[in-house]
MIDREN-789875 format. One line per 2 residues: number of its first residue (from 1); their letters; for each residue x, z, y of C-alpha. Coordinates in nm, 4 decimals. Example, Ala and Ser with C-alpha at 12.3 -4.5 7.8 and 13.67 -1.06 7.14 Angstrom:
MIDREN-789875
1	as	1.2300,0.7800,-0.4500; 1.3670,0.7140,-0.1060
***
This chain:
MIDREN-789875
1	xx	4.7163,8.1788,5.8480; 4.4155,8.0374,5.6828
3	xx	4.3227,7.8138,6.0071; 4.6652,7.6656,5.9559
5	xx	4.6147,7.5715,5.6227; 4.2725,7.4725,5.7005
7	xx	4.3843,7.1885,5.9563; 4.6567,7.0514,5.7223
9	xx	4.4056,7.0687,5.4186; 4.1528,6.8136,5.6261
11	xx	4.3989,6.5578,5.5475; 4.3395,6.5869,5.1619
13	xx	3.9808,6.4684,5.1424; 3.8353,6.7522,5.3500
15	xx	3.9564,7.0382,5.1282; 4.0863,7.2216,5.4130
17	xx	3.6890,7.3262,5.5220; 3.7106,7.5790,5.2393
19	xx	4.0171,7.8025,5.3484; 3.9070,7.7504,5.7116
21	xx	3.5488,7.8781,5.6514; 3.7135,8.1765,5.4569
23	xx	3.9427,8.2344,5.7579; 3.6553,8.2112,6.0199
25	xx	3.4506,8.4879,5.8245; 3.7674,8.6940,5.7619
27	xx	3.9168,8.6651,6.1106; 3.5677,8.7558,6.2604
29	xx	3.4886,9.0533,6.0397; 3.8632,9.1760,6.1375
31	xx	3.7738,9.1098,6.5389; 3.4435,9.3033,6.4852
33	xx	3.5916,9.6106,6.2719; 3.9048,9.6086,6.5070
35	xx	4.1441,9.6959,6.2220; 4.3923,9.4470,6.3374
37	xx	4.5832,9.3397,6.6132; 4.3800,9.1330,6.8230
39	xx	4.5900,8.8186,6.9674; 4.6891,8.7106,6.6082
41	xx	4.3039,8.7583,6.4941; 4.1915,8.5559,6.7886
43	xx	4.4378,8.2380,6.7279; 4.3128,8.2344,6.3438
45	xx	3.9402,8.2258,6.4412; 4.0030,7.9469,6.6908
47	xx	4.2148,7.7536,6.4621; 3.9602,7.7933,6.1709
49	xx	3.6926,7.7162,6.4326; 3.8726,7.3957,6.5290
51	xx	3.9287,7.3055,6.1419; 3.5695,7.3793,6.0898
53	xx	3.4352,7.1548,6.3853; 3.6894,6.8536,6.3015
55	xx	3.5780,6.8787,5.9629; 3.2174,6.8735,5.9975
57	xx	3.2663,6.5848,6.1944; 3.4834,6.3556,5.9531
59	xx	3.2355,6.4501,5.6939; 2.9250,6.3844,5.8855
61	xx	3.0986,6.0346,5.9942; 3.2119,5.9518,5.6337
63	xx	2.8582,6.0234,5.5231; 2.7030,5.8361,5.7938
65	xx	2.9287,5.5424,5.6905; 2.8334,5.5495,5.3176
67	xx	2.4357,5.6033,5.4099; 2.4853,5.2543,5.5860
69	xx	2.6511,5.1041,5.3213; 2.3695,5.2282,5.1076
71	xx	2.1073,5.1031,5.2950; 1.9002,4.8429,5.0833
73	xx	1.6880,4.6819,5.3488; 2.0477,4.5975,5.5211
75	xx	2.2477,4.5175,5.1886; 1.9599,4.4112,4.9502
77	xx	2.1995,4.3700,4.6262; 2.4904,4.5222,4.4625
79	xx	2.7553,4.2484,4.5723; 2.6615,4.3106,4.9604
81	xx	2.6580,4.7030,4.9383; 2.9819,4.6702,4.7677
83	xx	3.1403,4.4419,5.0543; 3.0285,4.7045,5.2638
85	xx	3.2103,4.9554,5.1299; 3.5105,4.7780,5.0782
87	xx	3.4950,4.6767,5.4539; 3.4086,5.0484,5.5849
89	xx	3.6289,5.2376,5.3315; 3.9398,5.0080,5.2806
91	xx	4.1166,5.2774,5.1080; 3.8626,5.2499,4.8192
93	xx	3.9813,5.0378,4.5194; 3.8040,4.9619,4.2062
95	xx	3.9608,5.0633,3.9172; 3.9330,4.9203,3.5695
97	xx	3.8881,5.2075,3.2903; 4.1278,5.1731,3.0110
***
């Protein structure tokens, strides 16, 4: 169950990594102890593993894009870095505080 939640939660700002990691640990413990049925535990571990790998790749990709925009040799001033952020992350909008 946590694997499915983890996969679906990746769409929500990578929040699915937390239940996926918990499910991976609990599923592995269940498999090692042999206290539960084997196939549901294997399916859970596989789903959690997929969610962790996909989430880690997405996180790496986002952080590499952010690091690129923060490179002062490539973007020497604030306006250039802000333009990079707006180009690379079109879903980011600057809002004014009321």
